[in-house]
N, C-alpha and C positions, 0 to 999 in steps of 0.2 A: 506185600510180604516178600521176603527173600525166598528163593527156591531152596529146598532142602539140599543138604550135601549129597545125598544119594541121587537126587534128581540131576544135580549138576554133573556128577560122575557119569550118569547114564548118558547125558547129552554129550559130554566130552568124548565118551567111548563111541557114540554113534557118529560123531564128526571125524573121528580118526580113521580115515579110509586107508586101507593097506596100500603101501607103495607099489606102483606098477613100473615095470621096466619100460624105458622109452625105446631102447634098441635091443633087438633080440633076433637070433637066427632061427628060432623055432618056427615051424610052419603054423599059420593061423588055423584054428579049428574050423571045420565046416559049419556053416550056419545051420541051426536046427530046421527040420523040415516044416515045422509049424511056426515060423518066425512071425513076430507081431508086425502089423502093417507099419509102413514108414510114417513118421509124424507128419501132421499137416503143416503147411507153410505157416511160419510165424506171422503174427499181425503186429504192426507198429503204427498205432494211431497218431503218435506224435510226428511221424515222418509223413504219413498220409495227408496230414493237414497242409503240409507244404505243397503237395501235388494238387490238393483241392483248391488252394489259394491261387496257384498258377492257372488252373482251369478257369477260375472266375475272372482273373485278370485278362487272359486271352480272349474270353468272351466279351469283356468290356472294350478291349482294343479293337475287336472286329466291328464294334458299333461306334467307335470314337471317330471324330473327324480327323483328317490327316493334316490339318493346318499346323505348321510348325510353330506358329505364334501362339498356340494354345497354352494353357497355364502350366503344363508340365506333363510328367508321365501319368499314365492311367493305372489304377484309379487316382484321381488327383489327391495331393496332400490335404490333410484336414486343416488347411490354413484358414484364418479368419476370412469372412466375407469381405470382398474389396470395399464394401461400403462401411465396414466397421472400424477401419483405421484410415488415417490420413497418409498421404504420400508426398514426399518432397523430392524433386529431381534436381540434383546439383549438376549443372552442365559444364562446369569447369573441370579440367582433368584433376584426378585425385592421385597425388604421388603415393607410391607404395614402398614399403621397407625393403622387399626382396626382389623388386623388379625395376629395371631402368625405364620401363614403359608404364606410364600411369594409366589408370582406367579412364577412358575418355569422358564418361559421365556415370553417375550413380544415382539410384533411387533408394530412399530410406522410408520404410513404413513405420509410422509412429502413432502413439495415442497420448492424450494428456488428461490430467485431472486437476481441478482447482482453477484458480485465475491468476494470471500474471499481473502483478501490481504495477502502479504507475511508474515506480522507480526501476522496474524490471530487474529486481535483485532478489526475488523470492523463489527462484526456480531451483528444483532438484532434478538432477539427471539420474535416473534409475537404470542401471545396467543389467542385462539379462545373463542367465547361465547359457550353457552350450545350445540347448535345443528349444529355448523359450521364444515365444512370439512377443510382439509389443503389447499383447493383451494382459497386462499385469493385474488389472481390476476391471470391474464392470463399468461400462459407459452407457449413455443413452442410446448410442448406435449399436452397442453389443452388450446387453444386460447379463450375459452369462458370466459367472465368476471367473476372475483371472488367476494367474499362477501365484500372485502375492496379495490376494483379495483381502486377507485379514489384516494387512499392514498399511493399506492405503484408504484414506477417507477421513472425515472430520473426527478429530480426537484420537486418531490412530497414530502409528509410528511415523508415517509420512502424512502429516495433518493437512488435509486439503483445504481447511479453513484458513491456513496460514501460508501454505506453499503451493506453487504451481509445479506439478510433477510431470516429467516427460520421460517416456520409455520408448525406445526404438528397437526394432528387429535389427540384429547386427549385420554388418557387411559380411557377405558369404552365406547368409541365412537363406531360408526358403519360404518365409512368411511375409513376402511383400518387398523386402529389400533386395538389392542386387546381389546375386550369387551365381553358382555354377548352373542353376536351372534357368537363369535369365537369358534373354535373347542377345546374342552378340550382334551388334549393328553391322559389323563387317561381313557377316555370313548369313544373317537371317535365321540362324539356328541357335539352340542353346549353347552356352559356352562349354558345358561339360568340363572335362579336365584340361581344356585350354585356358580355363580361368586361372589367373595368377595366384601363386601362394601368397597368402595374406598374413598379417600380424595383428596382435592386439592393438598396437599403435594405429594401424590402418583403420580398424573399427572405430577407434576413438576420434580420429580425424574426421571420419564420415559423420559421427554424431555431433561434432562441433560445427561442421558445415550446416547441419540442421539447426543447431542453436543460433547460428548467425541468421538463418532464414527467419527464425522465430523472434529475433530481436533481443536475444538473451546474451548480454555481454559478459556477465559474471554469475556463476552459480552460487547459490547458498550452500549447496553440498553436492558431492558426487557420491552415490551410494550403490553398492553392488555386493552380491554374494556369489561364491564359487568362481566361475569365469568372470562374473560381474565384479568380483573383488579385484581381479587383475585389471579389468578395464578402469575401475575406479582409481586405482593407484596410477595407472598409465595416464589418465586424464589430468590428475594433479601433477604428474611428472612433466607432461608435455606443455600444460597450460597452467602453471602454478598461480599466475596472476589472475586467472579466471575461475579458480575453484576456492570457495571459502572454507569448506571442510571436506574431509574425505572419510568414508566409511568402507571398511573391508571386512566382510563376514565370511568365514571359512574360505578365505582366498589365500593367495600367496604372491610374493614378489619374485618368485623363482621356482619354476616347475621342478619337482623332485624326480629323481630317476625312477622311483616306484610308480609315480603317476604317469610318467612317460611310457613306462612298460605296459601299464594297464591300457592306455589309449592305443598303443601300438598293437596290442592283441586284438582290440576291437576293429581297428582298421584292417588288420591281416585277415580276419575271418570274413569281413565284408568284401575286401578285394579278391578273396578266393572264390566268391560266388561267381560262377560263369556268367550269370546274367548281368554282372557289373560291367563287363565288356569294355574294360579300360575307361569307364566313365561315360561311355556313349550308349546309354540305355533309354534315352528319352522317347524314342519312337517304338520301343518294344517293352519287354518284360523287365521291370525293375528288380534289383537284387534283394528281394524281400526276405529270403532265407538268411542271407548274410546280415541283413539289418536286424533280424530277430536275434540272432546269436550275439551280435555286437551289443544289443541292448541288454541281453542277459548278463554279459560280462560287466557292463556298466552298472547295472542294478546291484550287483554284489558289492561294488565300491560305494554305493550311495547310502547304505544302511550299515548296521553293526551286528556282530555276532551275538551279543547279549539280547538284542531285539529279536533276532531269529529264534533264540531259545524261548523267549517269552511268547512270541506270536505263534510259532510253529512247533518248536521242540523237535522230536523225532516222530511226530504224529503222521499217520498215513492218510491218504485221501480215501474217501468213500468209494466203494466199488459198486457198479450196477449189479442187480440181482443176477446170479449165474443161472444159465439155462440147464446146467448140469447139476442136479440135486445131490449127486454123489461126491462132488468136489467140495470138500470141507475146508482144507487148509488154503490160506492165501498164497498164491504163487507170485514171487517177485517178478517184475517186468523190467525190460530195458527202457521203456518209456516211464514218465513220472509215476513214482509210487508215493514219495514223501510230499507233504503239503508245501514245503519250501520249494520243491521242484515245480509244483503246479503254479506257485506264485511267480517264479521266474519265467515260466512258460507264458503265463498271462501277460506279464509286463512286456515280453518280447512281441507277443501277438498284437498288443495295443499300439505298439510303436512302429512296427515294421513298414507300414504304408502311410504313416502320418508325417514322415520327415524325409527330406531328400538325402539319399545316401552320399552324394558328393559333398553336400553341405556338412555332413558329419565328418567326412575326411578332412576337409579344409579347415573347419573351425577347431577340431580336436588337435590338428597339427599346429595351429596358431597358439593354442594353449601350451603345447610342448615347447615351442620356441621362446616363450615369454621368460625373460631373465633381466632383472633390473640391477644386477651387479655391474660395477663400473667397467670391469674387464669385458663383459659381454656387450655392454652398450658401446664400448669403443670400437667394436667390430661392425657397428651398424652406422656407416657414415650418413645414411639417408634419414636417420632419426636424430633429432636435436630438440632439447628442451628449450622453451622460450624464456626460462628463468635466467635472470642475471647471475653472475658468479656470486655464491653465498658470501655474505659479509657477517662475520661473527660479532654479535653484540656482546657487551661486557658480561652479560649473564647467560650467554648461549652455552649449550652443552646439556648433557643428560640431567634430568631432575634429580635432586639429592635422594628423593624417596625411591627412585628407580635407577640405580647406578648401572653401568654396563656390566654384562655378565663376566664373571671371573675368568671363565674359560670358554669363550665363544667358539662355535664351529669355524673351521678355517675360512669359509666363504662369507661369514657375517661382516667382518671389516670391509670386504669388497662390496657387499651389499649396502653397507652404511654409506660408503663413498658414492655409490650409484644413486642413493636416495637423497642426496644433498639438495636437489630442487624442492623437496618437501619439508625442508628444515623449519619453515615457518607456517605450515599448514596444520591446523588442529586435526588430529586423526583418531578415529575409533577403530580398534582392531578386536574382533570377536573370534575366539577359537572354540572348538568343540572337542571334548576329551575323547569321545567315541568315534571321531571322524578318522577313517582310514584312507580316504582319497586325498584330503588335504590335512594331514596330521597336525595336531595342536602344536607340535614343536615348530612348525612353519610359521604359525601365528606368533609364537613367542619370539622367534628370530626376527620377524618383521617389526614387532614392537621394539625389540632391543636395537635393531639397526636404525630405526627412526630416531631413537633417543641418542644413539651414538653419532648420528648425523647432526645433532644439535636441536632436535625437536623436543621442546619442553612441555608440549601439550598433547601427549599421547595417552589415550585411555585404553586400557587393555582388560578384557574379561574372558575368562574361560567358563564355558557352560558344561554342565553335566548332562545326564539323560542318556538314553539308549538309541536315539534316532540317527546317530552317525552324521554323515554329510548333509542329509536332508533336514537337519535340525533347523536350518535357516528358513525352511518352508513350514515347519510344524510347531516350533516353540514360540508361539505368539507372545506369551507373557514375558519371557526373558529376552528374546531377540528384539521384540517390539519395544519393550521397556527400555532397553539399553540404547536403541536408536533414537527413540523419542526424547529420552533424557539428554543425550548428546547434542541433538539438534536444537533443543530449547535454550 
């Protein structure tokens, strides 16, 4: 029911506090002789939990061995058990996009599902998002569900009765692949921030070195969502003759300024944590508070406003029973009051010690730098596609059913020119209308640019729903159905 007009007037009157002068020359009145006692010190449980976590970490550090070759900061990341994934060490130097000095060797952690056929042409390379491990689905060595469990298996989107699926933890990660937490052979200590800035292209080169090791010369498909969509496009751009089909779900061929801004904010709060120590925290306290805040910012971009309304609305969290029976009205607090606040707090708590802070910095920066426009690629002399110069067939050009946009954004023709190596690669592009991190306009631009580049086999779908960017993890029916149909 709506409040009565008189009740609203009463409330408005109560809220209208008289104006008080800020500056005055009048002397302050003397306090009354029976002044009330000063208020007790305020309590901030949401801040206290950071101090409690620090105490637990310090306690674990006191009991931890000092061997610098140990697996990383204490407590260790919740990375998969070393027996639950395979590793491949590539001993040849890996060239890097932004460094004149290659990495001397790299290790890739990976898992596989299905069987590679005799012709070795049924492999699918599945690319991960920013913080995912190689554990995309359960394996005999690790039966726990993976991050894309509902999409991998017999009869599923990535049908393991037909395909051999490979997923690797990306270069720069902290789940078994070479990254900032890895030991630098030159020093015997973790790289930390002496690790070179890497690119999406560098990640893909590392993955193709793994494919060479596995004996996979040509992929049936390159598949990825979010940052994985970037890698999927980069794979088809770098090695068009080795990629049969390309799938990009909630990805982009060019990081937008808004996404760069969001990731910059995450890196800023993380690097402002004094425990980050310029990246050299592996022998001490990790920057867990900065990691928690960074994850909270990220979580806001992963879902959508309509979902927040449905799941949480403006509902408040339950309060514990008050020891003061006279306290009737709920008192607002500076710590979480709303359910949405407790959700963000929980997400940050779950993540802050499960992932290496430096990996977050390096991989998110690689996402920011990704840009497949021709002008951007021209500034990267160390990046070159292996595709021969495109030769226009008589029927090459955008399909008649999907002509180029009448008024493309200024960068779209530049993007089309950059995507020329993908002119003959069948592509599936999936966008999500509620995605705020990779807005659906970016998927539309990608599909348009591919068609403008001469690709006549572009399938494009927009998905509804309220899950935002995380739709690629949750909408098994629509995302899985589109991928399965495209691959069949």
